[in-house]
C-alpha positions as MATLAB code, in Angstrom:
seq = 'MWLIEKRSPSVTLQQQTKTRHILVRPNEIRDMSQTQVFADELYNKLKAGADFNELAKEYSEDQGSTLQGGDLGWVTPGTMVPEFETMMNQTNVGDISKPFRTQFGWHILQVEGRREADISDKVKRQNAQQALTAQKQDVVLSSWLDELRADAFIDRKSN';
ca = [
      34.195  -12.850   58.967;
      31.274  -11.168   59.003;
      28.212  -11.215   56.452;
      27.527   -7.434   55.416;
      25.201   -8.042   52.700;
      23.634  -10.442   51.181;
      21.778  -10.316   47.708;
      19.601  -13.259   45.983;
      19.800  -13.388   42.220;
      16.450  -11.444   41.887;
      17.928   -8.072   43.298;
      17.737   -4.992   40.585;
      19.683   -2.177   41.320;
      19.463    0.791   39.546;
      21.747    3.892   39.030;
      20.098    7.058   40.796;
      21.804   10.326   40.731;
      20.876   13.299   43.546;
      20.956   16.675   41.262;
      19.581   20.110   41.209;
      19.285   22.648   38.645;
      18.835   26.375   37.333;
      16.880   26.332   34.042;
      16.641   29.856   32.598;
      14.187   29.946   28.984;
      13.837   32.717   26.491;
      10.968   35.119   26.792;
       9.525   38.246   25.500;
      12.881   40.242   26.891;
      15.481   37.565   26.507;
      16.072   35.624   23.083;
      17.989   32.639   23.087;
      21.692   34.157   22.607;
      21.036   36.561   25.584;
      19.415   33.646   27.843;
      22.834   31.799   26.906;
      24.758   34.731   28.078;
      22.546   35.065   31.485;
      23.184   31.122   31.774;
      26.966   31.638   31.449;
      26.915   34.873   34.026;
      24.878   32.555   36.747;
      27.791   29.788   35.880;
      30.603   32.314   36.759;
      28.693   33.232   40.139;
      28.642   29.836   40.948;
      32.460   29.284   40.012;
      32.855   32.237   42.276;
      31.384   30.511   45.133;
      27.768   31.665   45.252;
      25.391   29.220   46.601;
      23.357   27.163   44.421;
      20.289   26.968   46.290;
      19.927   30.624   46.731;
      20.342   31.440   42.835;
      18.172   28.332   41.612;
      15.745   30.339   44.371;
      15.976   33.549   42.866;
      16.607   32.969   38.893;
      15.313   29.704   38.008;
      12.348   29.294   35.801;
      11.421   25.739   36.466;
       8.490   25.929   38.550;
       8.347   22.544   39.978;
      11.870   23.023   41.574;
      12.262   26.537   42.264;
      11.214   26.783   45.706;
      13.514   23.607   46.823;
      16.734   25.502   45.470;
      16.362   23.723   41.936;
      16.015   20.307   44.097;
      15.281   17.361   41.655;
      15.610   14.469   44.370;
      16.856   11.471   42.856;
      16.766   11.106   39.032;
      16.478    7.409   37.730;
      17.726    6.884   34.048;
      15.263    7.719   31.369;
      13.361   10.592   33.158;
      15.251   13.430   31.854;
      15.877   14.342   28.419;
      18.592   12.925   26.545;
      20.682   16.102   27.158;
      19.886   16.487   30.857;
      20.913   12.888   31.292;
      24.221   13.038   29.312;
      25.360   16.129   31.208;
      24.165   14.615   34.374;
      26.321   11.345   33.826;
      29.082   13.419   32.695;
      29.383   15.503   36.065;
      31.127   14.663   39.096;
      29.457   14.751   42.537;
      29.666   17.854   44.129;
      30.644   19.744   40.577;
      28.484   22.071   38.689;
      28.123   21.590   34.919;
      28.767   24.248   32.414;
      25.632   25.600   31.017;
      24.027   23.338   28.261;
      21.021   23.645   26.323;
      17.738   21.288   26.117;
      14.418   21.711   24.500;
      13.476   23.475   27.711;
      15.981   26.222   27.797;
      19.694   26.646   29.220;
      20.367   24.490   32.568;
      23.017   24.379   35.150;
      22.904   21.693   37.054;
      25.097   20.278   40.328;
      25.045   16.626   40.890;
      24.906   15.962   44.694;
      25.244   12.128   44.944;
      25.018    9.045   43.229;
      23.510    5.495   44.681;
      22.544    2.246   43.529;
      18.754    1.786   44.502;
      17.424   -1.507   45.235;
      13.883   -1.554   42.939;
      13.606   -5.675   43.595;
      10.049   -4.912   44.886;
       9.027   -2.330   42.241;
      10.204   -4.592   39.690;
       8.185   -7.599   41.284;
       5.283   -5.330   41.691;
       5.277   -4.552   37.841;
       5.897   -8.516   36.887;
       2.534   -9.496   39.488;
       0.816   -6.681   37.845;
       1.143   -7.766   34.042;
       0.674  -11.380   34.863;
      -2.595  -10.465   36.427;
      -3.367   -8.242   33.499;
      -2.686  -10.879   31.297;
      -4.575  -13.289   32.909;
      -7.528  -10.952   33.517;
      -7.184  -10.365   29.444;
      -7.318  -14.400   28.695;
     -10.688  -14.619   30.876;
     -12.273  -11.799   29.134;
     -11.370  -13.101   25.645;
     -12.645  -16.215   26.217;
     -15.752  -15.109   27.693;
     -16.627  -12.692   24.775;
     -15.703  -15.781   22.272;
     -18.207  -17.822   24.446;
     -20.785  -15.352   23.737;
     -19.942  -15.181   20.107;
     -20.540  -18.680   19.498;
     -23.709  -18.578   21.784;
     -25.082  -15.773   19.658;
     -24.062  -17.189   16.110;
     -26.572  -18.495   14.105;
     -26.115  -20.721   11.269;
     -28.634  -21.948    8.915;
     -28.256  -24.728    7.015;
     -30.567  -25.359    4.223;
     -30.604  -28.700    2.377;
     -31.175  -28.891   -1.646;
];
């Protein structure tokens, strides 16, 4: 019997999804319904075997991912708008989603993989940073209260 993996109780895993997308937006030439029709046309091309990477480079209007063929990398929960995240979670690895709308326009996404990432170090670092911040706040508050007490002047008058 071999030990393959050992996890301590302090291990924190996070589901991540590797995804890419094509974003098309309404503009001066194309209203929202025409944009939806265009997204449907792109989807049909993808279903017919077109390369997602090439279509994303040519047609996607997401300035951050267009040059990478729509690649968004490993996406963690809570990073994307709810409609995007819902569709991403419903799409199987290797599949392409039907066009869907968000506040940014019409998207088509492709899920390339899913993984459980160990973010224990990140969580520990955040906890340590919060503890240090709280400690510094206590010191600053105590110092400020001491300063107020030292500067306070109480005039007692007796009758």
